[in-house]
DODRENLO-800446 format. One record per residue (C-alpha): residue number from 1; residue in one letter; x, y, z. Coordinates in steps of 0.02 Angstrom, whole numbers. Each point is the difference from the previous one (the first is absolute). Layout:
BEGIN
<atom sero="NUM" torlum="A" u="X" v="Y" w="Z"/>
...
END
This chain:
BEGIN
<atom sero="1" torlum="M" u="-397" v="1101" w="-59"/>
<atom sero="2" torlum="E" u="148" v="-20" w="-128"/>
<atom sero="3" torlum="K" u="-42" v="-134" w="-143"/>
<atom sero="4" torlum="P" u="128" v="-157" w="27"/>
<atom sero="5" torlum="Y" u="152" v="0" w="-139"/>
<atom sero="6" torlum="Y" u="-100" v="-189" w="-30"/>
<atom sero="7" torlum="T" u="-180" v="-29" w="7"/>
<atom sero="8" torlum="R" u="31" v="-186" w="48"/>
<atom sero="9" torlum="H" u="170" v="-98" w="7"/>
<atom sero="10" torlum="I" u="14" v="-171" w="-16"/>
<atom sero="11" torlum="F" u="161" v="-108" w="67"/>
<atom sero="12" torlum="F" u="22" v="-185" w="-69"/>
<atom sero="13" torlum="C" u="117" v="-94" w="120"/>
<atom sero="14" torlum="E" u="137" v="-85" w="-118"/>
<atom sero="15" torlum="N" u="106" v="-68" w="164"/>
<atom sero="16" torlum="Q" u="113" v="-159" w="-79"/>
<atom sero="17" torlum="Y" u="60" v="-130" w="143"/>
<atom sero="18" torlum="D" u="80" v="-151" w="-65"/>
<atom sero="19" torlum="A" u="-132" v="-122" w="68"/>
<atom sero="20" torlum="G" u="-175" v="24" w="80"/>
<atom sero="21" torlum="D" u="-129" v="129" w="-23"/>
<atom sero="22" torlum="C" u="20" v="143" w="-89"/>
<atom sero="23" torlum="C" u="-84" v="121" w="-101"/>
<atom sero="24" torlum="A" u="140" v="8" w="-158"/>
<atom sero="25" torlum="N" u="-37" v="-214" w="-6"/>
<atom sero="26" torlum="F" u="-173" v="23" w="-39"/>
<atom sero="27" torlum="G" u="17" v="128" w="-142"/>
<atom sero="28" torlum="S" u="-18" v="173" w="95"/>
<atom sero="29" torlum="P" u="126" v="71" w="-114"/>
<atom sero="30" torlum="Q" u="-108" v="-24" w="-178"/>
<atom sero="31" torlum="A" u="-157" v="57" w="109"/>
<atom sero="32" torlum="R" u="75" v="159" w="32"/>
<atom sero="33" torlum="E" u="49" v="24" w="-189"/>
<atom sero="34" torlum="Y" u="-161" v="-56" w="-49"/>
<atom sero="35" torlum="V" u="-86" v="132" w="115"/>
<atom sero="36" torlum="K" u="98" v="124" w="-50"/>
<atom sero="37" torlum="A" u="-8" v="-17" w="-169"/>
<atom sero="38" torlum="K" u="-208" v="-2" w="32"/>
<atom sero="39" torlum="V" u="12" v="144" w="91"/>
<atom sero="40" torlum="K" u="110" v="100" w="-142"/>
<atom sero="41" torlum="E" u="-126" v="-80" w="-123"/>
<atom sero="42" torlum="A" u="-154" v="76" w="62"/>
<atom sero="43" torlum="G" u="83" v="183" w="21"/>
<atom sero="44" torlum="R" u="23" v="-21" w="199"/>
<atom sero="45" torlum="H" u="184" v="-7" w="34"/>
<atom sero="46" torlum="G" u="94" v="126" w="76"/>
<atom sero="47" torlum="Q" u="-7" v="173" w="100"/>
<atom sero="48" torlum="G" u="-181" v="32" w="74"/>
<atom sero="49" torlum="Q" u="-46" v="-177" w="-44"/>
<atom sero="50" torlum="V" u="65" v="-178" w="29"/>
<atom sero="51" torlum="R" u="181" v="-62" w="31"/>
<atom sero="52" torlum="V" u="46" v="-180" w="6"/>
<atom sero="53" torlum="N" u="166" v="-58" w="80"/>
<atom sero="54" torlum="K" u="93" v="-135" w="67"/>
<atom sero="55" torlum="A" u="57" v="-22" w="164"/>
<atom sero="56" torlum="G" u="99" v="-111" w="111"/>
<atom sero="57" torlum="C" u="-82" v="-126" w="107"/>
<atom sero="58" torlum="L" u="-163" v="69" w="100"/>
<atom sero="59" torlum="G" u="-5" v="-126" w="124"/>
<atom sero="60" torlum="R" u="-147" v="-123" w="-44"/>
<atom sero="61" torlum="C" u="109" v="-123" w="-96"/>
<atom sero="62" torlum="A" u="-143" v="-135" w="49"/>
<atom sero="63" torlum="E" u="-123" v="105" w="-71"/>
<atom sero="64" torlum="G" u="71" v="39" w="-156"/>
<atom sero="65" torlum="P" u="9" v="34" w="-143"/>
<atom sero="66" torlum="V" u="-57" v="175" w="84"/>
<atom sero="67" torlum="A" u="-15" v="187" w="-45"/>
<atom sero="68" torlum="V" u="-43" v="151" w="87"/>
<atom sero="69" torlum="V" u="-105" v="147" w="-43"/>
<atom sero="70" torlum="Y" u="31" v="172" w="83"/>
<atom sero="71" torlum="P" u="-69" v="115" w="58"/>
<atom sero="72" torlum="E" u="-141" v="-117" w="47"/>
<atom sero="73" torlum="G" u="134" v="-146" w="64"/>
<atom sero="74" torlum="V" u="-76" v="-129" w="-94"/>
<atom sero="75" torlum="W" u="66" v="-158" w="-6"/>
<atom sero="76" torlum="Y" u="-15" v="-121" w="-150"/>
<atom sero="77" torlum="T" u="32" v="-188" w="-56"/>
<atom sero="78" torlum="Y" u="-30" v="-44" w="-163"/>
<atom sero="79" torlum="V" u="10" v="-151" w="-112"/>
<atom sero="80" torlum="D" u="-21" v="46" w="-178"/>
<atom sero="81" torlum="H" u="-12" v="132" w="-143"/>
<atom sero="82" torlum="E" u="-225" v="16" w="50"/>
<atom sero="83" torlum="D" u="53" v="40" w="193"/>
<atom sero="84" torlum="L" u="141" v="146" w="-48"/>
<atom sero="85" torlum="D" u="-139" v="59" w="-131"/>
<atom sero="86" torlum="E" u="-127" v="0" w="131"/>
<atom sero="87" torlum="I" u="146" v="115" w="123"/>
<atom sero="88" torlum="I" u="26" v="127" w="-152"/>
<atom sero="89" torlum="D" u="-179" v="30" w="-57"/>
<atom sero="90" torlum="Q" u="-102" v="-11" w="159"/>
<atom sero="91" torlum="H" u="141" v="76" w="137"/>
<atom sero="92" torlum="L" u="144" v="85" w="-106"/>
<atom sero="93" torlum="I" u="-113" v="77" w="-102"/>
<atom sero="94" torlum="N" u="-157" v="18" w="77"/>
<atom sero="95" torlum="G" u="66" v="17" w="185"/>
<atom sero="96" torlum="S" u="-129" v="-144" w="55"/>
<atom sero="97" torlum="P" u="104" v="-164" w="89"/>
<atom sero="98" torlum="V" u="-34" v="-163" w="-57"/>
<atom sero="99" torlum="E" u="-67" v="-93" w="139"/>
<atom sero="100" torlum="R" u="32" v="-181" w="-65"/>
<atom sero="101" torlum="L" u="183" v="32" w="-11"/>
<atom sero="102" torlum="K" u="55" v="84" w="160"/>
<atom sero="103" torlum="L" u="108" v="-52" w="116"/>
<atom sero="104" torlum="P" u="-50" v="-13" w="178"/>
<atom sero="105" torlum="D" u="67" v="150" w="116"/>
<atom sero="106" torlum="A" u="144" v="-74" w="81"/>
END
């Protein structure tokens, strides 16, 4: 089997609506920038490693803010940098999903 271009890819919903629940209103752009910086700082960003991206609406607005990690397809919600650090260390780098932050399957 061919090795994937990225071992893990995390997408942060950064959708912005004028009103209502949307991830951008809960700081998702700042969360993405934080995760990207931490992954780079750890030397784990780029080809063969981790990619951090923004996304438009991921369709789970009421559960936001949300992010999804592939290839596992694990959906997360988060509140603060401690939550994000746990996702980085445990899942993005070490490959083990963070159970307490996972969203239920749709």
